C-alpha positions, 0 to 999 in steps of 0.5 A: 830057484825063483828070481829074487824080488827085493821086499820094497813094500815091507820097507815102505810099511816099516819106515812109514808106520813102525820105525817113524823114519820121518822123525829119524830123517828130521833129526839126522838130515835136518829135514833135507830128506823125506820118507818119499825121498828115502823110498826113492833110494830103496826102490833104486837099490832094488833095481840095481841088485836084480842083474847082480842076483843072476851072478850068484849061482855062477859065482858059487859054482866057479868061485874065485881062483888064485892065478899067478899071484892074483885072485881072479873073480868069476865071470861078470863080477868085474863088470857088475862091480864097476856098474854098482860103483858107478851108481854111487851106491858104495858111498850111500851111507858115508858122511857128507863130510868125507864126500859120501851121500850121507844117507842115514843107516835107517835107509841104507840098510835096505840097500845092504839087505837087497845086495846081500840077498841077491849075491852074498859073496859079491856084496861083501866087497862094496860093504867092506868099503862102507865099513872102512869109510866109517873108520876114516870118517871117525879118525878124520885124518885129513891127509889120509882122507884126501888120498884114500876116501875119494877112491874108495867111495868111487869103487876104484879102490876097495878095503879089507879088515885084518885082525885074524892071524893063525894064533890070534882068532877070537883072542885078538890080544895074541896078534904078532904082526909087527910094525916098525917106524921109519924115518919118513913117518911110514911103517914097515909091517911084517907078519901074516893075516888069515881069513881075509875077505876080499883080500885080493881080487881083480875088481878094482885097481887097488886094495887098501888093507886096514891092519892091526899090528904091534909096534916096538915097545908097545904094551902087551895085550890089546892096549899095544895094538895100532891100526895101519893103512897098508895099500897093495899099490902105493899111491903117488902124490896125485892119487894114482897108483904106483909101485907094488907094496910088499904084500902077497896073497899066499893062498885062498881058503877052500870054504863051505860057502861064499865061494866067490868071495876070496878068503885070503892068507896075506903075507906082509914082508916089510910092507909100507903102511901108514898109521891111522889114528893114535898109536896103541889105539888101534882096537878102538878105531877098528871097533868102529869098523867092527860095529858097522860090520856086525850090524851088516852081518846081522843083515846078511842073516836077514837077507839070505833068510828072505831069499830062502823064504821066497824060494820056499814059498814059490816051490810050495805053491807049485809042488803038487803032492798028496791030498789034504784031508777032506779033499779028493785031488792032489794039492800044492804042498803049501796047503799041508799043515806042516809045510804051512807051519814051516812057511809061517815060521820063516815069514814071521821070523823074517818080518821080526828080523827086518823090523829089529834090524831097521829099528837098531839102525834108527837108534844108531842114527838117533844117537848122533842127534843134537838133542842130548836126551834123545842121543843118550837113550838111542845110543844105549838102546843101539849098544844093547841091541847090536850084539843081539842083531848080529847073533840072533839074526844070523842064527835065526837066518841059518835056521830059516835057510835050513827050513827052506831045504825042508820045504823043498824036500829031497830037491832042496838037498840037490844043488840045482834048486839053489837053496843048498847054496843059501844054507852053505853061504849062511853058515859063516854068519854066526861065526865071523865078525865075532861068534854068537858066544862073543856077542853074548859075552859082550852083552852080559859082560860089557853092557848089562853088567856095566850099568847094572842092568839100567839099559836092559830094564829101560828097554823092557819098560818100552816093551811093556808100554807096547803091551799096554797099548796093544791091550787097549785095542779092541782086537783079540789077537792084539790082546793075546799078543800083549799077554804073551809079550808081557809074560816074556818081559817078566821072564827076561827081567827076572833073568837079567836080575838073576845074572846081575846077582851072579856078578861075583861068579863070572863063569856062571854068568858066561855059561848062561850068556848065549841063552840069555841073548837068545831071550833078547832076540826072541822077545825083541822079535815079538816086540817088533810084531806087536808094533807092526800089529798096532800099526796094522790095526790102525789101518796103516797097511794093505797087507793086513791079514798076512801081518796079523797072522804072522804076529799071532804065529810068532807070539805062539811059536817063538815066544813059547821058547822063552820059558825054556831059555829062562830055565837054562839061564837060571841053571847057569854053570851048574849043569856044565860041571 
């Protein structure tokens, strides 16, 4: 497989011309960070992942192994992790208030994409630290922060996120792990957690488990869950590691993909833990980590799709097979119409995914703005699109990796080309951190229904505004895209109103949830292409032809699916009985 090349130029174009990163940076960093500064970070992130990419294949082939009660990672992983941590990349997005670099998500998302594309399994370890640091920052317990945060930012200690149990998967309310209070203020935890990514390893000197558990006498269901910090090795007062806690990695899962990422069954046998946040408010604290992870998982889908697209493009340019009609000589398969279709589908999909991910990160950043109106509108948009980013990017990324195998033909089905690994790795993305259905149910049940569609309709009005701007440009592709986008806006607006009218029939609403979410993803991707095209036609990019072709292709091949999905949403539960 061709060597991975981080798409630095695409980020430069998006940040300067589509996302208005200068406004985000001004609002979030008080003007201390310019777009040029941000691009220095993006270019640095690109440089640091190149050697890590070389470990992806060996990590997949050898995987992590459980030996004498400790997980041993593949060759080269420990050294790569130490180098990555030494560069300060783990704390890139962590707030300055807890010792991080304080880089806005709008910029840090590039680092996440590059690392995940280079080596998905490896990337999960430092990214879990980033998600956990968000919890420590949100709870802001000075005593816990002093002990754990510096070591996590430095990469000396890593973190996990532990919800799932054998009987408690999507239904978190079924958690049975128990935490009993002790006289010294600590808690003793007993129970098992499963499917724990990087639950044990040899990359760092300590592992910090963030565990949801139930305290004695707690309310039943979700309201009775509390969050605990449970270190593998108990810290001493000076911050060094002490004795082993009563935690054991019992086994590793044998998985389809991400083989180098150890997925652990963890046993707690009276392990010492420390309450983080308030009792019975554990799920609220954990949601800080989960929301960060959901954006990150969407970016994983984007990252692997980009890697697959690069591999397919290179192979199609080199593989000579058959003749294109009208030519006498055999030609590269990239010139055959259907391969061209597949490559454009992949490329236009990746461009839409990246723009939507970066825009959502920008909304998250702006939701902390000191200007109340800006913060309010940005927060509403971020909450609306977070489940879309997680679900639609991972599902679309999975399809793109499958298309990469199709472009390779029989060689794509052979492990030596490397694209098969990408598909195996990508299959988990629509499942973990909340399945596609969970995201869709959240979208219709907690976002659209809660405000009676106000945030959804406001977002659609922003899309219509882009349509009007495109329609005023003297360019046939812009006018064509504006028309297709406006038709899509009308379909999604009607679908939203239809779902709101079914509020008294929740089964009918949830039966249409996934198709409805997919409508949002497809249309948002078209919206992003419309904004990209608007910037290109104003002379903002040297890759003019590629971006025009991608936008035109997307709005024909992707947006045409909206009408069919609208019919499915309208049918609701009726066709399921």
